[in-house]
C-alpha positions as CSV (number, residue, x, y, z in Angstrom):
1,M,-20.9,263.5,30.4
2,A,-20.7,267.1,31.6
3,A,-23.1,268.1,34.4
4,R,-26.3,269.9,33.3
5,M,-26.4,273.7,34.1
6,E,-29.2,274.6,36.5
7,T,-30.6,278.1,37.0
8,T,-30.5,279.7,40.5
9,R,-32.7,282.5,41.9
10,H,-29.7,284.9,41.1
11,R,-29.8,286.2,37.6
12,G,-26.7,285.3,35.6
13,I,-25.6,282.6,38.2
14,Y,-26.0,278.9,37.2
15,K,-25.1,275.7,39.1
16,R,-23.1,273.0,37.3
17,G,-22.4,270.0,39.4
18,S,-20.6,271.1,42.6
19,R,-19.5,274.5,41.0
20,Y,-21.3,277.7,40.0
21,T,-21.0,279.5,36.7
22,L,-21.5,283.3,36.2
23,T,-22.2,285.3,33.1
24,Y,-22.0,289.0,32.2
25,R,-21.7,291.2,29.1
26,V,-18.8,293.6,28.2
27,D,-18.9,295.5,25.0
28,G,-21.8,293.4,23.7
29,R,-19.9,290.1,24.2
30,Q,-21.2,287.6,26.8
31,R,-18.4,286.2,29.1
32,W,-18.4,283.2,31.4
33,E,-16.4,282.3,34.4
34,S,-16.5,279.6,37.1
35,A,-16.5,279.8,40.9
36,P,-16.3,277.2,43.5
37,D,-19.4,278.3,45.5
38,L,-22.3,280.6,45.2
39,K,-21.0,283.3,47.5
40,T,-17.8,283.6,45.5
41,A,-19.8,283.6,42.2
42,L,-22.0,286.5,43.4
43,K,-18.8,288.6,44.6
44,M,-17.1,287.9,41.2
45,K,-20.2,288.9,39.1
46,R,-20.6,292.1,41.2
47,R,-16.8,293.0,40.7
48,R,-16.8,292.3,37.1
49,E,-19.9,294.4,36.4
50,A,-18.6,297.2,38.6
51,D,-15.2,297.3,36.6
52,R,-17.2,297.2,33.4
53,D,-19.3,300.2,34.5
54,S,-16.2,302.2,35.7
55,G,-14.2,301.5,32.6
56,E,-11.6,299.5,34.5
57,F,-12.6,296.0,33.1
58,F,-9.5,293.8,32.4
59,E,-9.6,290.6,30.5
60,A,-6.5,288.5,31.1
61,S,-4.9,287.2,27.9
62,R,-4.9,283.5,27.0
63,E,-1.8,283.7,24.8
64,R,0.9,281.2,25.5
65,F,3.8,282.6,27.4
66,R,6.3,281.1,24.9
67,D,4.4,282.5,21.9
68,Y,4.5,286.0,23.3
69,A,8.1,285.9,24.6
70,S,9.3,284.6,21.3
71,E,7.7,287.4,19.4
72,W,8.6,290.1,22.1
73,I,12.3,289.4,22.1
74,D,12.6,290.2,18.4
75,R,11.1,293.7,18.8
76,Y,12.1,294.6,22.2
77,Q,14.2,297.9,22.3
78,G,14.9,298.3,26.1
79,N,13.5,300.6,28.6
80,G,16.4,303.0,29.3
81,R,18.4,305.7,27.5
82,R,21.3,303.2,26.9
83,G,19.2,301.2,24.4
84,F,19.3,297.4,23.8
85,T,22.1,295.9,21.9
86,D,22.1,292.8,19.7
87,D,24.6,291.1,22.0
88,T,22.1,291.6,24.9
89,R,19.2,290.4,22.8
90,A,21.2,287.3,22.0
91,D,21.9,286.8,25.8
92,Y,18.1,287.3,26.6
93,K,17.2,284.7,23.8
94,R,19.7,282.2,25.3
95,D,18.3,282.5,28.8
96,L,14.7,282.3,27.8
97,E,15.5,279.0,25.8
98,R,17.6,277.4,28.6
99,Y,16.0,278.6,31.8
100,V,12.6,280.2,31.4
101,F,10.7,278.2,28.8
102,P,11.6,274.8,30.2
103,F,9.8,275.8,33.5
104,F,6.9,278.2,32.6
105,D,6.1,276.7,29.2
106,E,6.9,273.1,29.5
107,R,6.4,272.4,33.2
108,L,3.5,274.7,34.0
109,G,2.0,275.1,30.5
110,R,0.0,278.1,31.5
111,P,-1.0,281.2,29.5
112,I,1.0,284.5,30.1
113,A,-1.8,285.7,32.3
114,G,-1.6,282.6,34.5
115,I,1.8,283.2,35.8
116,T,1.7,284.2,39.4
117,P,4.1,285.5,42.0
118,R,4.2,282.0,43.5
119,D,5.2,280.5,40.2
120,V,8.0,283.0,40.0
121,A,9.2,282.1,43.5
122,N,9.1,278.4,42.6
123,W,11.0,279.0,39.4
124,I,13.7,280.8,41.4
125,A,13.8,277.8,43.9
126,W,14.2,275.5,40.8
127,L,17.1,277.6,39.6
128,C,18.9,277.3,43.0
129,D,18.3,273.5,43.2
130,E,21.6,271.9,42.2
131,Q,19.9,268.5,41.5
132,E,17.2,270.1,39.1
133,Q,19.9,272.1,37.3
134,G,21.9,268.9,36.9
135,R,19.1,267.1,35.3
136,R,18.5,270.1,33.0
137,V,22.1,270.1,31.9
138,A,22.1,266.4,31.3
139,D,18.9,266.7,29.2
140,E,20.4,269.5,27.1
141,K,23.5,267.3,26.5
142,R,21.4,264.4,25.4
143,Q,19.5,266.6,23.0
144,R,22.7,267.9,21.5
145,I,24.1,264.5,21.0
146,A,21.0,263.2,19.4
147,R,20.9,266.2,16.9
148,R,24.5,265.9,16.1
149,E,24.7,262.2,15.6
150,K,21.0,261.8,14.5
151,V,20.3,259.0,17.1
152,S,17.8,258.5,19.9
153,P,18.8,260.5,22.9
154,P,21.5,258.5,24.9
155,V,21.6,258.2,28.7
156,V,23.7,261.0,30.3
157,P,24.2,260.9,34.1
158,A,23.0,264.0,35.9
159,K,25.6,265.7,38.1
160,P,24.7,268.6,40.5
161,V,25.1,272.1,39.0
162,R,25.1,275.2,41.0
163,L,24.1,278.5,39.6
164,S,25.6,281.5,41.3
165,D,23.4,284.2,42.8
166,A,24.7,286.6,40.1
167,T,23.6,284.2,37.4
168,V,20.1,283.8,38.9
169,R,19.7,287.6,38.9
170,R,20.9,287.8,35.4
171,I,18.5,285.1,34.1
172,L,15.6,286.9,36.0
173,S,16.2,290.1,33.7
174,P,14.6,288.8,30.5
175,L,11.6,287.4,32.4
176,R,11.1,290.7,34.2
177,A,11.3,292.8,31.0
178,C,9.1,290.4,29.1
179,L,6.3,290.4,31.7
180,S,6.7,294.2,32.2
181,S,6.1,294.8,28.4
182,A,3.0,292.4,28.6
183,R,1.7,294.5,31.5
184,R,2.1,297.8,29.5
185,E,0.4,296.1,26.6
186,G,-2.6,295.1,28.6
187,L,-2.1,291.3,28.5
188,I,-1.7,291.0,32.3
189,R,-2.8,293.2,35.1
190,S,0.4,293.3,37.1
191,N,4.0,291.9,36.7
192,P,4.4,288.8,39.0
193,V,8.3,289.4,39.1
194,D,8.0,292.6,41.0
195,G,9.2,292.0,44.6
196,A,10.4,288.5,43.9
197,A,13.0,287.5,46.6
198,L,16.4,286.8,45.1
199,P,18.7,284.4,46.8
200,H,21.9,285.2,48.7
201,R,23.9,282.2,49.7
202,P,27.0,283.3,51.5
203,K,30.2,281.4,50.7
204,V,32.8,280.3,53.2
205,D,35.5,282.6,51.6
206,E,33.1,285.4,50.7
207,G,35.1,287.9,53.1
208,E,33.8,291.2,54.1
209,P,30.2,292.3,53.1
210,G,30.3,294.3,49.8
211,Q,33.6,292.8,48.6
212,R,32.4,291.8,45.2
213,V,35.6,292.3,43.2
214,R,39.1,291.5,43.9
215,A,42.2,293.4,42.7
216,M,45.9,292.6,42.6
217,T,48.2,294.2,45.2
218,R,51.2,296.2,43.7
219,N,53.7,293.3,44.4
220,Q,51.3,290.8,42.7
221,L,50.9,293.1,39.6
222,A,54.7,293.7,39.5
223,M,55.4,290.0,39.7
224,F,52.9,289.2,36.9
225,L,54.4,291.9,34.6
226,R,57.9,290.5,35.3
227,I,56.8,287.0,34.4
228,V,54.4,287.3,31.5
229,R,55.9,286.9,27.9
230,S,57.8,290.0,26.8
231,D,55.9,290.3,23.6
232,W,52.6,290.6,25.7
233,R,53.9,292.7,28.5
234,V,52.9,296.1,27.0
235,M,49.3,294.9,26.5
236,F,48.9,293.9,30.2
237,Q,50.6,297.2,31.2
238,F,48.1,298.9,29.1
239,L,45.2,297.0,30.8
240,A,46.3,297.8,34.3
241,S,47.2,301.5,33.6
242,T,44.1,302.4,31.7
243,G,41.5,300.2,33.3
244,L,40.0,299.5,29.9
245,R,37.7,296.5,29.4
246,W,39.1,293.6,27.2
247,G,36.8,294.4,24.3
248,E,37.9,298.1,24.4
249,V,41.7,297.2,24.4
250,A,41.1,294.7,21.6
251,A,39.5,297.5,19.5
252,V,42.2,300.3,20.1
253,R,43.8,301.5,16.8
254,W,46.8,303.7,16.4
255,R,44.5,306.5,15.4
256,D,43.0,306.4,18.9
257,L,46.3,307.0,20.6
258,R,47.9,310.5,21.2
259,L,51.5,309.8,22.0
260,D,52.9,313.2,21.4
261,G,52.3,316.6,23.3
262,S,51.9,317.3,27.0
263,E,48.7,315.3,27.5
264,P,49.1,311.8,26.0
265,C,45.9,309.8,26.1
266,V,43.8,307.0,24.5
267,H,40.4,307.9,23.0
268,V,37.9,304.9,23.7
269,R,35.5,305.0,20.9
270,Q,34.6,301.4,20.3
271,A,34.8,297.9,21.6
272,L,35.1,294.5,20.1
273,A,31.8,292.6,20.2
274,R,31.6,289.1,21.3
275,R,32.3,286.7,18.3
276,R,30.1,283.6,17.9
277,K,31.3,280.7,15.9
278,G,31.4,281.4,12.3
279,E,30.9,285.2,12.7
280,P,33.5,287.8,11.4
281,P,34.7,290.3,14.1
282,R,32.5,293.3,14.5
283,F,32.7,296.3,16.7
284,K,30.3,298.3,18.8
285,P,30.2,301.5,20.9
286,P,31.7,301.0,24.4
287,K,29.6,299.6,27.1
288,S,26.8,302.1,28.3
289,N,27.9,304.3,25.2
290,Q,30.6,305.8,27.4
291,A,33.1,307.0,24.9
292,R,35.9,308.7,26.8
293,T,39.5,309.8,27.0
294,V,41.9,308.1,29.4
295,P,45.3,309.6,30.1
296,L,48.5,307.7,29.6
297,D,51.7,307.9,31.8
298,A,55.1,308.6,30.4
299,A,56.5,305.2,30.8
300,L,53.6,303.6,29.0
301,V,53.9,306.2,26.2
302,S,57.4,305.2,25.8
303,E,56.6,301.5,25.5
304,L,53.8,302.3,23.0
305,R,56.2,304.3,20.9
306,G,58.7,301.5,20.7
307,R,55.9,299.0,19.8
308,R,54.8,301.3,16.9
309,A,58.3,301.6,15.6
310,T,58.7,297.7,15.4
311,A,55.1,296.6,14.8
312,R,54.1,294.8,11.7
313,F,50.8,296.5,11.7
314,A,51.4,300.2,12.6
315,A,49.3,302.1,10.0
316,Y,46.8,304.7,11.1
317,D,43.8,302.3,11.1
318,D,45.7,299.2,12.3
319,L,44.9,297.7,15.7
320,V,47.5,298.3,18.4
321,F,47.1,294.8,19.9
322,P,46.3,292.5,16.8
323,A,46.6,288.8,16.3
324,E,49.4,287.7,14.0
325,N,47.3,288.2,10.9
326,G,46.3,291.7,11.9
327,E,42.7,290.6,12.9
328,P,41.3,291.3,16.4
329,L,42.6,289.0,19.2
330,R,40.4,286.3,20.5
331,Q,40.0,286.5,24.3
332,E,39.9,282.7,24.9
333,N,43.2,282.2,23.0
334,V,45.0,284.9,24.9
335,R,43.6,283.6,28.2
336,R,44.8,280.2,27.5
337,R,48.2,280.7,25.9
338,V,49.3,283.8,27.9
339,L,47.3,285.0,30.9
340,S,46.7,281.6,32.6
341,I,50.3,280.5,32.3
342,A,51.8,283.7,33.7
343,A,49.1,283.9,36.4
344,Q,50.0,280.4,37.7
345,E,53.7,281.2,37.7
346,A,53.0,284.6,39.5
347,D,50.9,282.7,42.1
348,V,47.7,284.6,41.2
349,P,45.8,281.9,39.4
350,W,42.4,283.6,40.1
351,I,43.0,286.6,38.0
352,G,41.1,287.3,34.7
353,F,41.3,290.2,32.3
354,H,38.9,292.2,34.3
355,T,41.2,291.9,37.4
356,F,43.4,294.5,35.7
357,R,40.4,296.9,35.6
358,H,39.8,296.3,39.2
359,T,43.4,296.9,40.0
360,C,43.5,300.1,38.1
361,A,40.5,301.3,40.2
362,S,42.2,300.2,43.3
363,L,45.3,302.3,42.3
364,L,43.3,305.4,41.3
365,F,41.5,305.4,44.7
366,D,44.7,304.9,46.6
367,A,46.2,307.9,44.7
368,G,43.2,310.1,46.1
369,R,40.9,310.2,43.0
370,N,37.3,310.7,43.9
371,V,34.3,308.5,42.8
372,K,33.4,310.9,40.0
373,Q,36.9,310.8,38.5
374,V,37.1,307.1,38.7
375,Q,33.6,306.8,37.1
376,R,34.6,308.8,34.1
377,W,38.0,307.1,33.8
378,L,36.3,303.6,33.8
379,G,33.3,304.5,31.8
380,H,30.8,303.6,34.1
381,H,27.1,304.8,33.6
382,S,27.0,306.5,37.0
383,P,29.1,307.4,40.1
384,A,26.6,305.3,42.1
385,F,27.5,302.2,40.3
386,T,31.3,302.9,40.7
387,L,30.7,303.5,44.5
388,E,28.7,300.4,45.0
389,R,31.2,298.3,43.0
390,Y,34.4,299.6,44.7
391,V,33.2,300.8,48.1
392,H,35.4,298.2,49.8
393,L,38.4,299.9,48.3
394,L,37.7,303.1,50.2
395,D,39.0,304.0,53.6
396,D,36.1,303.7,55.9
397,G,37.6,305.9,58.6
398,V,36.9,309.6,59.0
399,G,40.7,310.6,59.0
400,D,42.3,313.3,61.1
401,G,40.7,316.5,62.4
402,L,40.1,319.4,60.0
403,D,42.6,322.1,60.4
404,L,40.2,325.0,59.7
405,A,42.9,327.9,60.1
406,A,45.2,326.1,57.5
407,E,42.3,325.5,55.1
408,L,41.3,329.1,55.4
409,G,44.8,330.3,55.0
410,Q,45.2,328.2,51.8
411,G,42.0,329.7,50.5
412,A,43.3,333.3,51.2
413,N,46.4,332.6,49.4
414,K,44.5,331.2,46.4
415,V,42.5,334.5,46.3
416,Q,45.6,336.7,46.4
417,T,47.2,334.6,43.6
418,Q,44.1,335.0,41.5
419,R,43.9,338.9,42.1
420,A,47.5,339.2,41.1
421,A,46.9,337.2,37.9
422,N,44.1,339.3,37.0
423,N,45.8,342.6,37.8
424,G,43.0,343.6,40.1
425,T,40.3,343.4,37.5
426,Q,38.1,340.9,39.4
427,P,35.8,342.1,42.2
428,Q,37.3,342.1,45.7
429,R,36.3,339.4,48.1
430,D,37.2,339.4,51.7
431,L,38.1,336.3,53.6
432,A,34.9,336.1,55.6
433,E,32.9,336.0,52.5
434,M,35.1,333.2,50.9
435,A,34.8,331.1,54.0
436,H,31.0,331.5,54.2
């Protein structure tokens, strides 16, 4: 039987058992809260009434986190200029179901306003716990077997599962975005994910700080291209020479190639979207909507012309690198049947399709291209991202001394050449002004 509520000498404060209850009105509605002692109850009542009088009163939502997140993910459109693609929405849904709901909804069972920074920290620790993740994976497997075979869940042994730091950061994205939307919509006062400490667990073979990507050396790339099957060699040359992503290469059509003239190039207009089981192939804009033009070298142009002359599918709208039936290639099939075999024989078993992109960036920097040029070539959304990703490829020295006399002499020669080209029509500039 619940304890009887007793009045106190303070208006709107009642004692019930060992705790105190306070009441106040906002917008004509009476509200009740509980406090552990009289002093806390008085402070809470004064604070709530002050917030009410100043128009800053906030009432935390009691909506379940899962209910809100399930509705939010279907209408979320992103926060940036790049928008929010259906592929990213599917990734968010998957991570919410696999990693977020099992902890915040099933374990804690709190409303969305009840999630605290401490809960977020405990969740990150749960993600980093190999034993906990092993149990989660085993439970998922039991449920899949039970649904497929329509039997009671069998016993599946749990093995440790390690989520990488990059995976933990990725999983955090949908939770951060969801709670950020809840804050803007007035359901919570602040986002408990803000300021969350993310893990960094160094590996024994991690190497130098900042070395996040690995490129092939010239010798490794040359060996791979010699070993790979001849009917696939042009595609891998194309990957290494242009630095296109796999989805962009799989979507290149003959109409996108300019193989004639003095400036041959490929126009990157679309990319192959990830295909899920049972779905037909579909195309989307390139990542970050970075449509661009990438130059082609003479040797690759010659190879592509030869391929077009003998290809079964060489019409204007046909894919340059199709499957045998003319449809887009499947990444997993090419990896298993071609890339992995050649990589093992070339003694580079660690490479993937994206390694050719990293190798292209390495060769561009080695050729003296600046960060802005490489950013535009690769289709990154900003030079800062390119620099952060490939900073380890740059020479960290300052180089030789600056020969100022030679530099000014070259500048003077450029001015004289320009004057001659313009027949003296441009205003005169003396060397001191140019140097300044």
